[in-house]
C-alpha positions as CSV (number, residue, x, y, z in Angstrom):
1,M,62.9,59.9,100.8
2,I,66.3,62.0,101.3
3,Y,64.8,63.4,104.5
4,E,64.2,60.1,106.1
5,Y,68.0,59.0,104.8
6,L,69.4,62.2,106.7
7,K,68.1,61.3,109.7
8,N,70.2,58.6,110.5
9,R,73.3,59.0,108.5
10,A,75.4,61.1,106.1
11,L,74.5,61.0,102.6
12,V,77.9,60.9,100.1
13,S,77.2,62.6,96.9
14,D,79.0,61.9,93.4
15,G,81.7,64.1,92.2
16,A,82.7,66.0,89.1
17,M,81.0,65.4,85.8
18,G,82.4,67.6,83.4
19,T,86.2,67.4,84.3
20,Y,85.6,63.7,84.4
21,Y,83.9,63.3,81.2
22,S,87.1,65.1,79.6
23,E,89.2,63.0,81.4
24,I,87.7,59.7,80.5
25,S,86.4,60.7,76.9
26,G,89.4,62.6,75.9
27,N,87.1,65.3,74.4
28,D,87.5,68.7,76.1
29,I,84.4,70.2,75.1
30,S,82.7,73.3,76.9
31,Y,79.4,71.5,77.7
32,C,78.8,68.3,78.1
33,E,75.3,68.2,78.5
34,F,75.7,67.7,74.6
35,A,76.6,64.1,75.2
36,N,73.3,63.2,76.6
37,L,72.0,63.4,73.2
38,N,75.4,61.8,71.5
39,D,77.4,60.0,73.9
40,K,75.1,58.6,76.1
41,N,76.7,55.7,76.9
42,T,79.8,57.6,78.1
43,I,77.7,59.6,80.7
44,K,75.6,56.4,81.9
45,K,79.2,55.1,82.9
46,I,80.5,57.8,84.6
47,H,76.9,57.7,86.9
48,S,77.8,54.1,87.6
49,K,81.3,54.1,88.2
50,Y,80.3,57.3,90.9
51,I,77.8,54.6,92.5
52,E,80.0,51.8,92.5
53,A,82.6,53.9,94.3
54,G,80.0,54.6,97.2
55,A,77.7,57.9,96.1
56,K,74.1,57.4,97.1
57,L,73.0,60.6,95.4
58,I,74.1,61.2,91.9
59,R,73.6,64.8,90.0
60,T,72.0,64.6,86.5
61,N,74.4,65.9,83.4
62,T,72.2,69.1,83.4
63,F,74.5,71.9,85.0
64,S,74.5,74.2,82.1
65,A,71.1,73.0,80.1
66,N,69.6,76.2,79.6
67,I,69.1,78.0,76.4
68,Y,71.7,80.9,77.1
69,D,74.7,78.7,77.9
70,L,73.9,76.0,75.2
71,S,72.2,78.2,72.5
72,V,69.7,75.9,72.0
73,T,65.9,76.0,71.4
74,H,63.8,74.9,74.2
75,K,62.4,72.1,72.3
76,A,66.1,70.9,72.0
77,L,66.6,72.1,75.5
78,K,63.8,69.9,77.0
79,E,65.6,66.8,75.0
80,I,68.6,67.3,76.4
81,I,67.1,67.7,80.1
82,H,65.0,64.4,79.9
83,S,67.6,62.6,78.1
84,G,70.0,63.5,81.0
85,I,67.7,62.0,83.4
86,D,66.7,59.0,81.7
87,I,70.1,58.1,81.6
88,A,70.6,58.9,85.5
89,K,67.5,56.4,85.8
90,E,69.0,53.7,83.9
91,A,72.4,53.8,86.0
92,T,70.2,53.8,89.3
93,Y,67.8,51.1,88.2
94,N,67.1,48.7,91.2
95,K,69.8,50.3,92.8
96,D,68.9,52.7,96.6
97,I,70.3,55.8,94.8
98,F,68.9,59.1,94.7
99,I,68.9,61.4,91.7
100,G,69.2,65.2,92.0
101,G,68.3,67.2,89.2
102,S,71.3,69.9,88.8
103,I,70.7,73.6,88.0
104,G,73.5,76.1,87.2
105,P,73.5,79.7,87.7
106,I,71.8,81.4,84.4
107,R,73.3,84.5,83.0
108,K,72.7,86.1,79.9
109,E,75.5,87.7,77.9
110,N,76.7,91.3,79.5
111,S,74.1,90.5,82.3
112,L,75.0,92.0,85.7
113,D,72.3,89.6,87.8
114,E,69.9,92.3,87.9
115,F,66.3,90.2,88.3
116,D,65.5,89.3,84.9
117,E,61.5,87.9,84.5
118,E,63.0,86.0,81.2
119,I,65.9,84.1,83.5
120,L,63.0,83.4,86.1
121,D,61.0,82.2,83.1
122,E,63.8,80.2,81.8
123,Y,64.0,78.6,85.6
124,K,60.7,77.7,85.6
125,F,60.7,76.0,82.3
126,I,64.0,73.9,83.5
127,V,62.1,72.6,86.5
128,D,59.2,71.7,84.7
129,C,61.4,69.6,82.5
130,F,62.5,67.4,85.8
131,L,59.0,67.5,87.4
132,E,57.7,65.9,84.1
133,K,60.2,63.0,84.8
134,K,59.1,62.8,88.4
135,I,62.6,64.3,89.9
136,D,61.7,65.6,93.5
137,I,65.5,66.2,94.6
138,F,66.9,70.0,93.1
139,I,70.2,70.9,93.6
140,F,71.0,74.2,92.6
141,E,74.7,74.2,92.3
142,T,77.5,76.6,92.3
143,F,75.8,79.8,92.8
144,S,77.1,83.5,93.0
145,N,74.2,85.2,94.2
146,Y,70.7,84.6,95.5
147,T,68.7,86.7,93.0
148,Y,66.2,84.1,91.8
149,L,66.5,81.4,94.6
150,D,63.4,82.7,96.4
151,E,61.0,82.8,93.7
152,I,62.0,79.3,92.1
153,S,61.8,77.5,95.6
154,K,58.4,78.8,96.2
155,Y,57.3,77.6,92.8
156,I,59.0,74.3,92.8
157,K,57.0,73.8,96.1
158,E,54.0,75.2,94.7
159,K,54.1,72.2,92.1
160,N,54.9,69.7,94.5
161,N,55.3,70.1,98.2
162,E,57.5,67.2,98.6
163,T,60.4,67.9,96.5
164,F,63.8,68.6,98.3
165,I,65.5,72.1,97.4
166,L,69.2,72.2,97.9
167,T,71.4,75.5,97.0
168,S,75.2,75.5,97.0
169,F,77.3,78.4,96.6
170,A,80.8,78.6,95.0
171,F,83.0,80.6,97.3
172,K,86.7,81.8,96.9
173,P,89.0,80.9,99.5
174,D,88.2,84.7,101.0
175,G,84.8,83.8,101.7
176,F,83.1,85.8,99.3
177,T,81.4,84.7,95.7
178,R,82.6,86.1,92.5
179,D,79.6,88.6,93.0
180,G,81.4,90.1,96.0
181,L,79.0,88.2,98.6
182,S,79.9,87.2,101.8
183,V,79.2,83.8,103.4
184,S,77.2,85.0,106.4
185,K,75.2,87.0,104.3
186,V,74.6,84.4,101.9
187,L,73.6,81.9,104.7
188,S,71.6,84.6,106.4
189,Y,69.5,84.9,103.5
190,L,68.9,81.4,102.8
191,E,68.1,80.7,106.5
192,N,64.9,82.9,106.0
193,I,63.4,80.8,102.9
194,N,61.3,78.3,104.6
195,E,61.2,76.4,100.7
196,I,64.9,75.8,100.9
197,D,65.6,72.5,102.7
198,G,69.3,72.7,102.8
199,Y,72.1,74.8,101.3
200,G,75.9,73.8,100.3
201,F,79.3,75.0,99.7
202,N,80.8,73.6,96.1
203,C,83.4,74.7,93.7
204,G,85.5,77.9,94.1
205,S,87.6,76.5,96.5
206,G,89.7,73.2,97.4
207,P,89.2,71.2,100.4
208,S,91.4,72.8,102.6
209,H,89.8,76.3,102.2
210,L,86.4,75.4,101.6
211,C,86.3,73.4,105.0
212,E,87.8,76.7,106.7
213,I,85.0,78.5,105.5
214,V,82.3,75.9,107.0
215,K,84.1,75.7,110.3
216,K,84.0,79.4,110.7
217,S,80.2,79.9,109.3
218,A,77.1,80.1,111.5
219,I,75.3,77.1,110.4
220,N,71.8,76.7,111.8
221,N,68.7,74.6,111.3
222,K,69.3,73.8,107.4
223,I,70.7,70.4,105.8
224,I,74.4,71.1,104.6
225,A,76.4,70.0,102.1
226,V,80.1,70.7,100.9
227,L,81.4,69.3,97.6
228,P,85.0,71.1,97.3
229,N,87.1,71.1,94.5
230,A,90.3,68.6,94.4
231,G,92.3,71.8,94.7
232,F,93.5,74.5,92.9
233,P,94.1,73.8,89.0
234,E,96.8,74.6,86.9
235,I,97.5,75.2,82.9
236,I,99.2,72.2,81.3
237,H,99.2,72.4,77.4
238,E,96.4,74.5,77.6
239,R,94.2,72.0,79.4
240,T,93.0,72.7,83.0
241,V,94.2,70.1,85.3
242,Y,93.5,69.3,89.1
243,P,96.0,67.5,91.6
244,N,95.2,63.7,92.3
245,N,94.6,64.0,96.0
246,P,92.2,61.7,96.7
247,V,93.1,60.5,100.2
248,Y,94.1,63.8,101.5
249,F,90.7,64.9,99.9
250,A,88.8,62.8,101.9
251,K,90.7,63.4,105.0
252,K,89.7,66.9,105.0
253,V,86.2,66.8,103.8
254,S,85.4,64.0,106.1
255,E,86.5,66.5,109.2
256,L,83.2,68.4,108.7
257,K,80.9,65.5,109.6
258,N,81.2,67.1,113.3
259,F,80.4,70.8,111.8
260,G,76.7,70.1,111.0
261,V,77.4,68.7,107.3
262,S,74.9,66.0,106.0
263,I,76.0,65.6,102.3
264,F,79.3,65.1,101.0
265,G,81.0,65.0,97.7
266,G,83.3,66.2,95.3
267,C,83.3,69.3,92.5
268,C,85.6,70.3,89.8
269,G,89.1,67.9,89.5
270,T,87.1,64.9,91.8
271,N,86.4,61.6,90.1
272,P,85.3,58.3,91.3
273,S,88.4,57.5,93.6
274,Y,87.9,60.4,95.6
275,V,84.3,59.5,96.2
276,K,85.8,55.7,96.8
277,E,87.9,57.5,99.6
278,L,85.5,59.6,100.7
279,S,83.1,57.1,101.4
280,S,85.1,55.1,103.0
281,Y,85.7,58.1,105.8
282,I,82.1,58.7,106.1
283,S,80.2,55.7,106.2
284,A,81.0,55.1,109.7
285,S,79.4,58.3,110.4
286,K,75.8,58.2,112.3
287,L,73.4,61.2,113.3
288,G,75.0,60.9,117.0
289,D,78.3,62.1,115.2
290,N,76.9,64.5,113.2
291,I,77.1,67.3,115.8
292,K,77.7,70.7,115.1
293,T,81.0,72.2,117.0
294,N,81.6,75.3,115.1
295,V,84.9,77.4,115.8
296,V,84.7,80.6,117.8
297,I,86.7,83.0,116.2
298,T,87.9,85.8,118.6
299,N,89.4,89.3,117.9
300,E,92.2,89.5,120.2
301,H,93.6,93.1,119.0
302,T,91.9,95.9,119.6
303,I,90.4,98.1,116.6
304,K,91.4,101.6,116.5
305,L,88.9,103.7,114.9
306,K,89.6,106.5,112.6
307,K,87.8,109.4,113.1
308,N,85.8,110.3,110.2
309,K,84.9,114.3,110.4
310,F,83.0,114.0,107.0
311,K,80.6,111.5,108.4
312,Q,80.2,113.1,111.8
313,K,79.6,116.7,110.1
314,L,76.7,114.5,108.2
315,D,75.5,113.2,111.3
316,D,75.2,116.4,113.0
317,G,73.2,118.0,110.4
318,E,76.2,120.5,109.3
319,F,76.3,121.6,105.9
320,V,79.2,120.3,104.3
321,I,81.4,121.8,101.3
322,T,83.3,118.8,99.0
323,I,85.6,119.8,96.0
324,E,86.4,117.4,93.2
325,L,89.9,117.2,91.7
326,S,90.7,115.6,88.8
327,P,93.7,113.4,88.8
328,P,96.5,113.8,85.9
329,S,96.8,111.6,82.8
330,D,100.6,111.5,83.7
331,T,102.8,112.0,86.6
332,E,102.4,115.5,86.9
333,I,100.4,116.0,90.2
334,S,101.5,119.7,91.4
335,K,98.2,121.3,90.2
336,V,96.3,118.5,92.3
337,I,98.5,118.4,95.6
338,E,98.1,122.6,95.3
339,G,94.6,122.4,94.8
340,A,94.2,119.9,97.9
341,R,96.3,122.7,99.9
342,L,93.6,125.2,98.6
343,C,90.8,123.2,100.1
344,K,92.8,122.5,103.6
345,E,93.1,126.2,103.9
346,N,89.7,127.3,103.3
347,N,88.3,124.5,105.4
348,V,86.6,122.5,102.6
349,D,85.5,119.3,104.4
350,L,86.1,116.8,101.7
351,V,88.1,116.4,98.7
352,T,87.2,113.9,95.9
353,V,89.0,112.1,93.2
354,P,87.4,110.9,90.4
355,D,88.1,107.4,88.8
356,S,89.0,107.8,85.0
357,P,85.7,109.5,84.1
358,M,84.5,109.1,80.3
359,S,86.9,106.2,80.2
360,R,89.8,108.6,80.0
361,V,93.0,107.3,81.7
362,R,93.8,109.2,84.8
363,A,96.1,108.5,87.8
364,D,94.3,105.8,90.2
365,S,91.6,107.6,92.4
366,V,92.4,105.7,95.4
367,I,96.5,106.0,95.1
368,M,95.8,110.1,94.3
369,A,93.3,110.2,97.3
370,S,95.4,108.4,99.5
371,K,98.1,110.9,98.8
372,I,96.5,114.0,99.4
373,Q,95.3,112.6,102.3
374,R,98.7,111.6,103.7
375,E,100.4,114.8,102.4
376,I,98.0,117.6,102.8
377,G,96.0,116.2,106.0
378,I,92.9,117.1,104.3
379,D,90.1,113.7,104.2
380,A,89.7,112.4,100.6
381,M,87.4,110.3,98.8
382,P,88.3,108.1,96.0
383,H,85.4,107.4,93.5
384,I,85.2,103.6,92.6
385,C,83.6,102.7,89.5
386,C,83.4,99.1,87.8
387,R,84.6,99.2,84.6
388,D,88.0,98.3,84.5
389,K,88.6,96.0,87.6
390,N,86.7,92.7,88.6
391,T,85.4,91.9,91.8
392,N,88.4,90.7,93.3
393,A,90.5,93.8,92.1
394,I,88.0,96.1,93.4
395,R,87.9,94.4,96.6
396,S,91.6,94.4,97.1
397,S,91.6,98.0,96.2
398,L,88.8,98.8,98.8
399,I,91.1,96.9,101.5
400,G,93.8,98.9,100.3
401,S,92.2,102.2,100.6
402,H,90.9,101.1,104.4
403,I,94.5,100.6,105.4
404,E,95.4,103.8,104.0
405,N,92.9,105.4,106.3
406,I,90.4,105.9,103.3
407,R,86.9,106.0,104.9
408,N,84.8,107.6,102.4
409,V,83.9,106.3,99.1
410,L,81.8,107.2,96.1
411,A,80.3,104.0,94.5
412,I,79.4,104.2,90.8
413,T,79.1,102.0,87.6
414,G,81.4,104.3,85.4
415,D,81.4,105.4,81.9
416,P,81.9,102.9,79.7
417,V,85.1,102.4,77.0
418,S,84.3,104.4,74.1
419,D,83.7,102.2,70.9
420,A,85.0,99.2,72.8
421,S,84.0,96.9,69.9
422,K,87.2,98.8,67.8
423,V,89.5,98.7,70.7
424,Q,91.8,95.9,72.8
425,T,91.0,97.5,76.0
426,K,87.5,96.2,77.3
427,S,85.2,97.1,79.9
428,V,84.8,94.8,82.7
429,F,81.7,95.6,84.6
430,N,81.5,92.5,86.9
431,L,79.3,94.6,89.1
432,N,77.1,97.8,88.6
433,S,76.7,100.7,90.8
434,F,74.1,98.8,92.9
435,K,76.0,95.8,93.5
436,L,79.2,97.8,94.3
437,I,77.2,99.5,97.2
438,E,75.9,96.3,98.4
439,L,79.8,94.9,98.2
440,I,81.3,97.5,100.3
441,N,78.4,97.2,102.8
442,D,79.1,93.6,103.4
443,M,82.9,94.5,103.4
444,N,82.2,97.0,106.3
445,T,80.3,94.1,108.5
446,E,82.9,91.0,107.2
447,V,86.3,92.7,106.8
448,F,85.9,96.6,108.3
449,K,84.0,95.6,111.2
450,E,83.4,98.4,113.4
451,D,85.5,100.6,111.4
452,G,83.6,100.7,108.3
453,M,83.4,103.1,104.9
454,L,80.8,105.6,104.4
455,I,79.1,104.8,101.1
456,G,78.0,107.4,98.5
457,G,75.7,107.2,95.7
458,A,75.4,109.3,92.3
459,L,72.0,110.7,91.8
460,N,71.3,112.5,88.2
461,L,68.6,115.1,88.9
462,N,68.6,116.4,85.5
463,V,66.7,113.3,83.8
464,F,63.5,113.2,82.2
465,N,62.3,110.4,84.2
466,K,62.2,111.8,87.7
467,E,60.6,109.1,89.4
468,V,62.8,106.5,87.7
469,E,65.8,108.0,89.3
470,F,64.1,108.6,92.4
471,N,63.6,104.7,92.6
472,R,67.3,104.1,91.9
473,M,68.4,106.1,94.6
474,M,65.8,103.9,97.1
475,K,67.6,101.2,95.5
476,K,70.8,102.2,96.6
477,I,69.8,103.0,100.0
478,E,68.4,99.6,100.4
479,K,71.8,98.3,99.1
480,G,73.7,100.5,101.7
481,A,74.1,104.2,100.2
482,D,74.7,106.6,103.2
483,F,74.7,109.7,101.0
484,F,74.6,111.1,97.5
485,L,76.2,113.4,95.2
486,T,74.4,114.7,92.5
487,Q,75.3,115.3,89.1
488,P,75.9,119.3,88.2
489,I,72.7,121.2,89.1
490,Y,71.7,124.3,86.6
491,D,68.0,124.5,86.0
492,D,65.1,125.4,88.7
493,E,63.3,121.9,87.8
494,A,66.3,120.3,89.0
495,I,66.3,122.2,92.3
496,E,62.4,121.3,92.9
497,F,63.2,117.9,92.4
498,L,65.6,117.8,95.3
499,K,63.5,119.7,97.4
500,V,61.0,116.8,96.7
501,I,63.3,113.8,97.1
502,K,63.9,115.6,100.5
503,Q,60.6,116.0,101.5
504,R,59.9,112.2,100.6
505,V,63.1,110.7,102.1
506,D,65.7,111.3,105.3
507,V,69.1,111.1,103.1
508,K,71.9,113.1,102.8
509,I,72.2,114.9,99.4
510,L,75.2,117.0,98.5
511,A,74.3,119.0,95.0
512,G,76.5,119.1,92.5
513,V,78.2,122.4,91.1
514,L,80.2,122.7,88.1
515,P,80.8,126.5,87.3
516,I,80.9,127.3,83.6
517,V,83.9,129.4,82.5
518,S,83.4,130.4,79.0
519,Y,80.9,130.0,76.1
520,R,82.7,127.3,74.5
521,N,82.7,125.5,77.8
522,A,78.7,125.9,78.1
523,M,78.2,124.5,74.8
524,F,80.1,121.7,75.5
525,L,78.5,120.9,78.9
526,H,75.0,121.5,77.4
527,N,75.6,119.3,74.4
528,E,78.4,116.4,75.3
529,L,78.3,116.0,79.1
530,P,76.0,113.3,79.9
531,G,73.2,114.2,82.1
532,V,73.5,117.8,81.9
533,T,71.5,120.7,80.7
534,I,72.4,124.3,80.6
535,P,69.8,126.7,80.6
536,E,69.5,129.3,77.8
537,K,69.5,132.1,80.2
538,Y,73.0,130.9,81.3
539,I,74.3,130.1,77.9
540,N,73.2,134.0,76.6
541,M,74.9,135.5,79.4
542,F,78.6,134.4,77.8
543,S,80.1,135.6,74.3
544,E,82.6,134.0,72.1
545,D,84.8,137.0,72.5
546,M,84.9,137.1,76.1
547,T,88.5,137.0,77.8
548,K,89.4,134.0,80.2
549,E,88.6,136.5,83.0
550,E,85.3,137.8,81.8
551,G,84.5,134.4,81.4
552,Q,85.2,133.2,84.7
553,S,83.7,136.2,86.5
554,V,80.4,135.4,84.7
555,G,80.6,131.9,85.4
556,T,81.2,132.7,89.3
557,E,78.1,134.7,89.0
558,I,75.6,132.5,87.6
559,A,77.3,129.3,90.3
560,V,76.6,131.8,92.9
561,D,72.8,132.5,92.2
562,I,72.6,128.6,91.5
563,V,74.3,128.0,95.2
564,K,72.4,130.2,97.1
565,K,69.0,127.8,95.8
566,L,70.8,124.7,96.6
567,K,71.8,125.7,100.0
568,E,67.6,125.9,100.7
569,V,67.5,122.4,100.0
570,S,70.6,120.3,100.1
571,D,72.9,119.1,103.2
572,G,75.9,120.0,101.4
573,L,78.0,121.0,98.1
574,Y,79.8,119.2,95.9
575,F,82.1,121.5,93.6
576,I,83.8,119.9,90.5
577,A,86.7,122.2,89.9
578,P,86.7,123.1,86.1
579,F,90.3,123.0,84.3
580,H,92.0,123.0,88.0
581,R,90.7,126.3,89.0
582,V,90.5,125.6,92.7
583,S,90.6,129.2,93.2
584,M,87.5,129.9,91.6
585,L,85.3,127.5,93.6
586,I,87.0,129.2,96.9
587,D,85.8,132.4,95.5
588,I,82.3,131.0,95.2
589,I,82.6,129.4,98.7
590,K,83.7,132.8,100.2
591,Q,81.0,134.6,98.6
592,I,78.3,132.1,100.0
593,R,79.9,132.0,103.3
594,D,79.8,136.1,103.8
């Protein structure tokens, strides 16, 4: 059993399958799992070469074996997995070698990794294929989130309690997965799953960065595996090429034998020469050498906290006023700056800046919020949406925001690009609002430390199924949301829903107010703005032949009427300036303050 082996010595695993298969076959295919059926000899040869190099654990050629990646039926998938297992067994026949069933992450196209029963069922199907072939070592590798690991690990142990389960995550050099999960968060989660026997670090980074990540990690009682990439790849003649540095690789990785690591191997770009060098460095390692001596990181500089006046007011139960100022679509910012100045002069608590709403290009919300805050001296909050930036870019923007003393952000999914199939500009959506909130919450712990950001979430009180929206809000709170801004509110039903929410949960909610300025504006909001419904009684207060001044006067009257009701059930107001008419909002605010 692998448990007994690991009690006495370190274990050397194999190296890469996909990149090595391309190297020796000259076949640069996307999924080498098909070679389990049409090129069995090459796959067996790869296993054998790794064994000859000193590997005591080989992984089946099944990393991407699922119906979503391979686009095959379950019947064909089972054949691919079983053939991969048979090839591994042939290569290890009469040899004292462990076989681990390799299972990679499963993602549906355009999926944001929210829990999906179909994907869990797919994992169960794959696991059953391995169990049918008496595989008792499961290696979940190159994961970026842990959405299904708890459920599938319990499923495996229920089927066979003697199995060994290793879950391995791909961390980028900055210590985060591509889904934005930090090392500490992942390890903390895995530590609490009893069915998981060990966790690992593989792919994502080369040996130097991955070793530094491991050394700084709080490793506790699990078995630990480390399988880095050969290094950073480069593209040569449209092929991904990794550096050839097996001696350097082995020296760096072998350093971890004194940091709690028990299983050593390689990922992308490695080949048998890497495993041979690694085996020579690791083979002398005994249990007594495998002592954890993690590096203690000390923070010598003093963190100077920025006072967050908006947060303090919410914490103190004060009624707050915020105003949204739309950034320009060109370089003319005078209206925004003047609007911010009016807000400052009239004691508005916070200015918010949307992130290209309705996917129409606007000046960057973070840059505009920073400029407003620096030049006008009023706290500004950028909206951060997931449409246009990948996880790296969003994290980069948040770090920049923090450097610019931004301490309040609104995390939203964002409107999709209109008719994206017909334009070159495409939506990104690596994240959604839930994952973005979770990402910022993690950064508050890992990056911003004691000087974190206050996280806002969006709440739509105008929906038909209000209980679903309430549950979405509760999930955002669970992920780390501190307060909420609602969609513009016009009808009594939405106000009553807000009152019910406040009775059910203690969370700060700022009620959205978007004053109507004309009949045409009312019809547009009612018919074209998602999540907004204008009651007929308000629409009828306008006429098409009204002057601008008359329309604004009626709109002010309506807004004051609505706001008086909202003040009784909310923690503050979130005004949206119609057509840059900040003075109209100031007039409304003065009337409700009097």
